[in-house]
Backbone as CSV, one residue per row, in Angstrom:
resi,resn,N_x,N_y,N_z,CA_x,CA_y,CA_z,C_x,C_y,C_z
1,MET,75.695,74.082,99.466,75.394,74.621,100.629,75.589,73.480,101.459
2,GLN,75.712,72.684,101.110,76.264,71.296,102.190,78.062,71.627,102.510
3,GLN,78.428,72.043,101.369,80.046,72.139,101.561,80.128,73.303,102.838
4,LEU,78.971,74.411,102.354,79.509,75.838,103.350,79.345,75.020,104.643
5,LYS,77.773,74.503,104.867,77.585,74.076,106.557,78.761,73.227,107.217
6,ARG,79.369,72.527,106.161,80.367,71.583,106.961,81.786,72.662,107.117
7,ALA,81.935,73.580,106.410,83.028,74.609,106.658,82.655,75.208,107.985
8,CYS,81.428,75.898,108.024,80.930,76.772,109.108,81.180,75.608,110.280
9,MET,80.918,74.447,110.598,80.612,73.992,111.450,82.437,73.556,112.136
10,LEU,83.184,73.106,110.824,84.612,72.782,111.339,85.451,74.193,111.965
11,MET,85.119,75.613,111.226,85.451,76.646,111.717,85.200,77.045,113.339
12,MET,83.835,76.323,113.688,83.310,76.936,115.169,84.128,75.842,115.967
13,LEU,84.071,74.522,115.518,84.965,73.558,116.228,86.363,74.169,116.411
14,LEU,87.030,74.281,115.386,88.614,74.712,115.858,88.331,76.145,116.363
15,THR,87.577,77.029,116.182,87.492,78.045,117.048,87.312,78.065,118.675
16,LEU,86.459,76.914,118.899,86.092,76.392,120.377,87.673,75.858,120.890
17,MET,88.031,74.684,120.154,89.392,74.023,120.550,90.498,74.879,120.630
18,THR,90.857,75.717,119.786,92.188,76.283,120.142,91.914,77.802,120.461
19,GLY,90.525,78.310,120.033,90.560,79.597,120.950,90.177,79.480,122.364
20,PHE,89.490,78.300,123.018,88.811,78.281,124.546,89.603,76.958,125.384
21,VAL,89.584,75.792,124.744,89.916,74.501,125.518,91.271,74.576,125.343
22,TYR,92.249,74.522,124.379,93.519,74.643,124.404,94.237,75.499,125.481
23,PRO,93.964,77.011,125.304,94.506,77.613,126.226,94.045,77.704,127.568
24,LEU,93.083,77.126,127.682,92.533,76.927,129.235,93.089,75.533,129.828
25,LEU,93.382,74.856,128.781,94.235,73.263,129.443,95.583,73.713,129.427
26,ILE,96.102,74.457,128.847,97.904,74.934,128.859,97.851,75.553,130.230
27,THR,97.097,76.883,130.447,96.881,77.443,131.432,96.495,76.777,132.811
28,GLY,95.698,75.955,132.843,95.626,74.774,134.209,96.707,74.125,134.392
29,VAL,97.343,73.570,133.400,98.835,72.735,133.551,99.845,73.669,134.034
30,ALA,100.049,74.798,133.529,100.898,75.543,134.094,100.687,76.234,135.463
31,HIS,99.535,76.323,135.572,99.729,76.756,137.184,99.366,75.707,138.031
32,TYR,99.186,74.513,137.878,99.679,73.435,138.768,100.868,73.202,138.506
33,CYS,101.679,72.753,137.666,103.071,72.619,137.531,104.058,73.486,137.870
34,PHE,103.778,74.931,137.478,104.511,76.119,137.466,103.913,77.371,138.203
35,PRO,103.310,77.225,139.367,102.644,78.364,139.659,103.159,79.726,139.752
36,TRP,104.776,79.631,140.353,105.024,81.072,140.401,105.617,81.536,138.977
37,GLN,105.893,80.650,137.933,106.073,80.928,136.649,104.720,81.392,136.167
38,ALA,103.762,80.792,136.131,102.144,81.046,135.332,102.091,82.646,136.023
39,LYS,102.081,82.852,137.239,101.918,84.294,137.638,102.524,85.278,137.503
40,GLY,103.728,85.161,136.285,104.410,86.352,136.522,105.984,86.318,137.162
41,SER,106.157,85.137,137.783,107.319,85.293,138.421,107.443,86.432,139.008
42,LEU,106.385,86.777,139.977,106.548,88.006,141.057,107.206,88.004,142.012
43,ILE,108.038,89.225,142.475,109.142,89.166,143.547,108.516,90.079,144.792
44,TYR,108.224,89.559,145.923,107.703,90.137,147.270,108.855,90.547,147.882
45,GLN,108.548,91.427,148.663,109.623,91.697,149.857,108.398,92.352,150.963
46,GLU,108.679,91.578,151.793,107.799,91.823,153.230,106.243,92.191,152.693
47,ASP,105.782,91.148,152.028,104.294,90.902,151.287,104.127,92.098,150.397
48,LYS,104.970,92.820,149.776,104.966,94.127,149.260,105.547,93.716,147.716
49,LEU,104.618,93.946,146.691,104.986,93.454,145.307,106.130,94.485,144.880
50,ILE,107.399,93.734,144.358,108.394,94.768,144.198,108.625,94.700,142.488
51,GLY,108.521,93.585,142.000,108.622,93.469,140.788,108.606,92.167,139.988
52,SER,108.880,91.639,138.770,108.887,90.376,138.199,110.593,90.188,138.055
53,ARG,110.723,88.854,137.755,111.875,88.322,137.477,112.571,88.388,136.266
54,TRP,111.673,88.819,135.759,111.531,88.846,133.938,111.477,90.247,133.415
55,ILE,110.896,91.210,134.294,110.769,92.473,133.594,111.758,93.494,134.228
56,GLY,112.903,94.025,133.659,113.756,94.984,134.226,113.068,96.088,134.733
57,GLN,113.813,96.693,135.808,113.649,98.078,136.236,114.528,98.915,136.350
58,SER,114.154,100.312,136.393,115.270,101.307,135.983,115.900,101.626,137.462
59,PHE,117.348,101.708,137.521,117.726,101.903,138.827,118.815,103.090,138.363
60,SER,118.801,104.349,138.916,119.760,105.149,138.654,120.515,105.846,139.781
61,SER,120.141,105.500,140.958,121.054,105.683,141.878,122.096,105.587,141.918
62,LEU,123.140,105.990,142.449,124.956,106.003,142.291,124.844,104.627,143.322
63,ASP,124.122,104.228,144.484,124.310,103.138,145.262,123.739,101.727,144.961
64,TYR,123.056,101.713,143.827,122.527,100.561,143.072,123.485,100.210,141.796
65,PHE,123.041,98.510,141.705,123.822,98.177,140.151,122.609,98.663,139.400
66,TRP,123.174,99.191,138.189,122.447,99.580,136.802,122.285,98.241,135.909
67,GLY,121.319,98.528,135.220,120.847,97.758,134.178,121.177,98.497,132.739
68,ARG,120.623,97.274,131.685,120.696,97.786,130.385,119.743,98.878,130.167
69,PRO,120.213,100.020,129.329,119.547,100.913,128.995,118.163,100.621,128.022
70,SER,117.286,101.272,128.456,115.732,100.844,128.024,115.450,101.636,126.752
71,ALA,115.068,101.250,125.377,114.512,102.113,124.704,113.040,102.068,124.138
72,THR,112.199,101.716,125.318,110.683,101.363,125.130,110.213,102.849,125.640
73,ALA,109.056,103.034,124.697,108.417,104.099,124.590,107.942,104.838,126.135
74,SER,107.904,106.288,126.089,107.159,106.864,127.310,108.030,106.805,128.484
75,TYR,108.510,105.918,129.038,109.470,105.362,129.990,110.607,104.337,130.039
76,PRO,111.580,104.009,130.545,112.516,103.115,130.509,111.516,101.543,131.105
77,TYR,111.747,100.667,130.685,111.048,99.613,131.015,109.637,99.356,131.036
78,ASN,108.952,99.913,130.094,107.716,100.196,129.760,107.328,98.834,129.305
79,ALA,106.413,97.944,130.389,106.082,96.451,129.771,105.162,96.509,128.455
80,LEU,104.309,97.735,128.355,103.039,97.734,127.641,103.745,98.034,126.272
81,ALA,105.057,98.864,126.137,105.338,99.042,125.033,106.976,98.667,124.104
82,SER,106.856,97.180,124.769,108.112,96.659,124.605,108.940,96.390,123.082
83,GLY,110.041,96.964,123.300,110.591,96.819,122.022,112.055,97.607,122.123
84,GLY,112.665,97.895,121.014,114.098,98.265,120.820,113.992,99.600,120.137
85,SER,115.209,100.145,119.660,115.067,101.607,118.814,115.555,101.399,117.475
86,ASN,115.924,99.872,117.158,115.923,99.704,115.462,116.900,100.311,115.201
87,GLU,117.920,101.171,116.039,118.968,101.843,115.439,120.131,101.019,115.367
88,GLY,120.653,101.049,114.432,122.143,100.136,114.377,123.446,100.798,114.526
89,PRO,124.683,100.201,114.610,125.686,100.816,114.726,126.164,102.057,113.517
90,SER,125.349,101.908,112.698,125.594,103.006,111.623,124.890,104.296,111.687
91,ASN,124.002,104.141,112.569,122.975,105.183,112.949,123.580,106.371,113.676
92,PRO,123.422,107.729,113.113,124.650,108.608,114.343,124.107,109.007,115.374
93,ARG,122.400,108.439,115.314,121.949,108.942,116.855,122.112,107.631,117.815
94,PHE,122.396,106.615,117.257,122.854,105.141,118.386,124.220,105.447,118.665
95,LEU,125.129,106.097,117.729,126.629,106.507,118.428,126.850,107.344,119.128
96,ALA,125.752,108.475,118.902,125.627,109.603,119.889,124.956,109.000,120.969
97,ASN,124.217,108.233,121.334,123.638,107.496,122.763,124.609,106.656,123.442
98,VAL,125.441,106.116,122.486,126.168,105.161,123.228,127.253,105.977,123.597
99,ARG,127.500,107.263,122.985,128.949,107.823,123.563,128.453,108.715,124.874
100,GLU,127.160,109.373,125.019,126.913,109.648,126.014,126.347,108.710,127.192
101,ARG,126.201,107.369,127.120,126.344,106.754,127.965,127.382,106.217,128.832
102,VAL,128.556,105.917,127.661,129.909,105.793,127.906,130.330,107.186,128.865
103,GLU,130.214,108.352,128.360,130.689,109.390,129.414,129.899,109.329,130.621
104,GLN,128.959,108.938,130.707,128.248,109.129,132.203,128.666,107.901,132.814
105,LEU,129.148,106.986,132.303,129.728,105.710,133.340,130.812,106.155,133.524
106,GLN,131.965,106.685,132.597,133.129,107.181,132.714,133.115,108.130,134.180
107,LYS,132.575,108.969,134.241,131.965,110.111,135.278,131.789,109.481,136.597
108,THR,130.900,108.007,136.681,130.298,108.016,137.974,131.176,106.349,138.377
109,SER,132.199,105.930,137.329,132.388,104.894,137.804,133.949,104.522,138.471
110,LEU,134.477,105.690,138.677,135.768,105.963,139.256,136.937,105.148,138.334
111,GLN,136.522,104.699,137.339,137.819,103.733,136.563,137.805,104.325,135.497
112,ILE,138.015,105.585,134.902,138.049,105.996,133.294,138.822,105.026,132.448
113,ASN,139.742,104.309,132.673,140.810,103.604,131.660,140.000,102.221,131.572
114,ARG,139.084,101.906,132.134,138.732,100.417,131.769,137.527,100.120,130.824
115,THR,137.476,98.831,130.300,136.672,98.912,129.181,135.735,98.770,129.784
116,ILE,134.457,99.511,128.989,133.037,99.190,129.534,132.435,98.204,128.902
117,PRO,131.545,97.396,129.606,130.761,96.021,129.261,129.777,96.786,128.021
118,VAL,129.477,96.046,127.225,128.476,96.812,126.119,127.259,96.525,126.580
119,ASP,126.617,95.680,127.076,125.140,95.880,127.837,125.019,96.933,128.763
120,LEU,126.135,97.626,129.251,125.782,98.805,130.112,125.529,100.004,128.763
121,VAL,125.966,100.240,127.778,125.693,101.115,126.872,124.567,100.810,125.452
122,THR,124.265,99.802,125.378,122.984,99.261,124.618,121.990,98.717,124.916
123,ALA,121.066,98.907,124.341,119.760,98.504,124.685,119.531,97.017,124.237
124,SER,118.499,96.388,124.968,118.341,95.220,124.401,117.087,95.297,123.186
125,GLY,116.693,94.123,122.834,115.672,93.985,121.511,114.164,94.352,122.160
126,SER,114.130,93.854,123.854,112.820,94.018,123.926,112.783,95.335,124.899
127,GLY,113.824,95.602,125.026,113.872,96.852,126.554,113.406,96.608,127.507
128,LEU,113.255,95.563,127.969,113.042,94.982,129.076,113.755,93.835,129.939
129,ASP,115.145,93.835,129.222,115.912,92.624,129.795,116.266,93.262,131.468
130,PRO,115.943,92.006,132.070,115.969,91.961,133.787,117.411,91.805,134.401
131,GLU,118.364,91.263,133.147,119.762,90.883,133.440,120.572,91.439,133.028
132,ILE,122.142,91.334,133.458,123.362,91.820,133.139,124.144,90.831,133.203
133,SER,125.355,91.112,132.324,126.290,90.264,132.122,127.540,90.300,133.697
134,PRO,127.977,89.296,134.142,128.595,89.319,135.105,129.726,90.487,135.306
135,ALA,130.253,90.480,133.908,131.452,91.897,133.391,130.559,93.151,133.955
136,ALA,129.299,93.346,133.497,128.957,94.794,133.875,128.529,94.812,135.311
137,ALA,128.507,93.568,136.339,127.883,93.849,137.384,129.443,94.177,138.079
138,PHE,130.647,93.536,137.552,131.851,93.782,138.448,132.381,95.164,137.745
139,PHE,132.044,95.483,136.842,132.306,96.790,136.478,132.040,98.060,137.715
140,GLN,130.788,97.828,138.359,130.118,99.050,138.725,130.675,98.585,140.182
141,ILE,131.612,97.791,140.740,131.737,97.372,142.366,132.428,98.828,142.895
142,PRO,133.248,99.686,142.118,133.684,100.839,142.470,133.065,102.180,143.050
143,ARG,132.048,102.257,142.255,131.195,103.066,142.640,129.919,103.023,143.788
144,ILE,129.556,101.545,143.805,128.866,100.934,144.879,129.575,100.891,145.990
145,ALA,130.639,100.507,145.966,131.567,100.552,147.150,131.870,101.726,148.012
146,LYS,132.093,102.666,147.380,132.151,103.819,147.587,131.035,104.699,148.232
147,ALA,129.848,104.493,147.645,128.250,104.754,147.941,128.077,104.079,149.040
148,ARG,127.999,103.023,149.305,127.562,101.973,150.477,128.801,101.777,151.591
149,HIS,129.679,102.207,151.266,131.078,102.246,152.013,131.250,100.349,151.946
150,LEU,131.035,99.944,151.510,131.435,98.387,151.388,132.808,98.223,150.842
151,SER,133.286,97.134,150.876,134.623,96.629,150.393,134.647,96.247,149.201
152,ASP,135.442,96.174,148.221,135.382,95.525,147.192,135.029,94.193,146.977
153,GLU,135.699,93.296,147.996,135.839,91.919,148.307,134.143,91.362,148.435
154,VAL,133.714,92.374,149.330,132.788,92.120,149.436,131.667,91.670,148.774
155,LEU,131.538,92.831,147.875,130.684,92.879,146.443,131.066,92.132,145.422
156,HIS,132.320,91.684,145.250,132.476,90.759,144.218,131.979,89.268,144.720
157,ALA,131.926,89.045,146.220,131.348,87.820,146.589,129.787,87.841,146.102
158,LEU,129.350,88.896,146.587,127.830,88.950,146.303,127.438,88.613,145.041
159,ILE,128.080,89.463,144.167,127.914,89.039,142.609,128.165,87.575,142.472
160,ARG,129.024,87.197,142.763,129.380,85.836,142.329,128.453,84.604,142.615
161,VAL,127.684,84.993,143.573,126.715,84.138,144.535,125.603,84.184,143.646
162,HIS,124.893,85.145,142.689,123.964,85.685,142.305,124.305,85.377,140.631
163,ILE,125.688,84.639,140.041,125.630,84.659,138.664,124.996,83.218,138.272
164,GLN,124.229,83.543,137.244,123.266,82.334,136.903,124.174,81.772,135.681
165,SER,124.550,80.480,135.863,125.023,79.802,134.545,124.132,79.793,133.333
166,ARG,124.918,79.206,132.132,124.244,79.010,130.963,123.036,77.896,131.102
167,THR,121.735,78.372,130.652,120.454,77.368,130.453,120.775,76.158,130.177
168,LEU,120.874,74.799,130.544,120.766,73.737,130.531,122.631,73.383,130.157
169,GLY,123.423,74.477,130.544,124.670,74.119,130.638,125.472,74.816,129.044
170,PHE,124.419,74.897,128.099,125.256,75.641,126.838,124.053,76.440,126.088
171,LEU,123.159,77.002,126.908,122.023,77.895,125.920,122.425,79.385,126.832
172,GLY,122.650,80.307,126.036,123.101,81.695,126.153,124.149,81.852,127.057
173,GLU,124.303,82.653,127.996,125.317,83.353,128.396,125.214,83.392,129.941
174,PRO,126.307,83.412,131.007,126.129,83.694,132.316,125.583,85.043,132.590
175,ARG,124.533,85.200,133.511,124.479,86.387,133.761,123.626,86.729,135.181
176,VAL,123.360,88.211,135.368,123.081,88.162,136.568,121.738,89.037,136.957
177,ASN,120.896,88.452,137.690,119.510,89.313,137.771,119.325,90.674,138.521
178,LEU,119.613,91.433,137.738,119.715,92.969,138.516,118.619,93.291,139.505
179,LEU,117.273,93.023,139.521,116.597,93.090,140.883,117.101,92.198,141.798
180,GLN,117.299,91.020,141.902,117.491,90.105,142.850,118.935,90.648,143.350
181,LEU,119.966,90.945,142.524,121.167,91.602,143.090,120.905,92.758,143.848
182,ASN,120.098,93.730,143.530,119.746,94.982,144.438,119.295,94.762,145.751
183,MET,118.270,93.712,145.650,118.099,93.481,146.831,118.532,92.691,147.631
184,ALA,119.513,91.705,147.340,120.577,91.292,148.290,121.479,92.540,148.461
185,LEU,121.858,93.614,147.881,122.538,94.457,148.161,122.413,95.358,149.269
186,ASP,120.864,95.589,149.234,120.358,96.146,150.280,120.151,95.441,151.707
187,GLN,119.886,94.118,151.479,120.047,93.234,152.577,121.313,93.239,153.362
188,LEU,122.258,93.067,152.367,123.902,92.880,152.883,124.042,94.244,153.516
189,SER,123.803,95.557,153.017,124.145,96.792,153.574,123.422,97.020,155.256
190,LEU,121.862,96.748,155.052,121.513,96.358,156.543,122.025,95.565,157.411
191,THR,122.484,94.301,157.242,123.569,93.476,157.964,124.840,93.941,158.408
192,THR,125.445,94.796,157.402,126.545,95.511,157.742,126.441,96.637,158.491
193,SER,125.406,97.292,158.521,125.084,98.269,159.187,124.894,97.968,160.649
194,SER,123.772,97.028,160.973,123.404,96.638,161.989,124.514,95.844,162.993
195,GLN,125.396,95.078,162.263,126.612,94.504,162.704,127.618,95.754,163.201
196,SER,128.222,96.964,162.300,128.683,97.947,162.981,127.956,98.670,164.025
197,GLY,126.885,98.533,164.130,126.058,99.491,165.188,126.610,98.591,166.507
198,ASN,126.480,97.226,166.612,126.380,96.582,167.681,127.913,96.686,168.598
């Protein structure tokens, strides 16, 4: 009976420490030291919430950069159903999906004979990837330049400014955040149109 009593006391103490005290402490430290990240790295435009830096969004209009395909349930980039398709390169359905995406990109990219970056035709493991490779961004320049009446050089410069290098100089690969790039693209188009109107 004495052992059972001690075990129950220990369980209640550990539940209190690991279930309440530790999470509250870590949350408090995070909010104090990293307030933007702790609140979800939310991105606002003119006081309107438009997304998070860490959750991708679906862009399908010809005048925007497109991200990775998303295999989340119900709709693309569904944060409540994060996950991949679990289909490998030997799966016929996976190959059919990739072929379909390649054909779509070839129709809209204005550069049929160029190699398509793999991240534009394959989904990520989470289905929420907010970033693309610089190669994937550069590949889309001709389509966006035509749709927005911008020069290739201007779009090249815009992408280069938004390339993030490897974390700590050696982790991961260089990448571009899609939402931030498309926001900058809209701002660039507004600036260009206002200058041409003057």
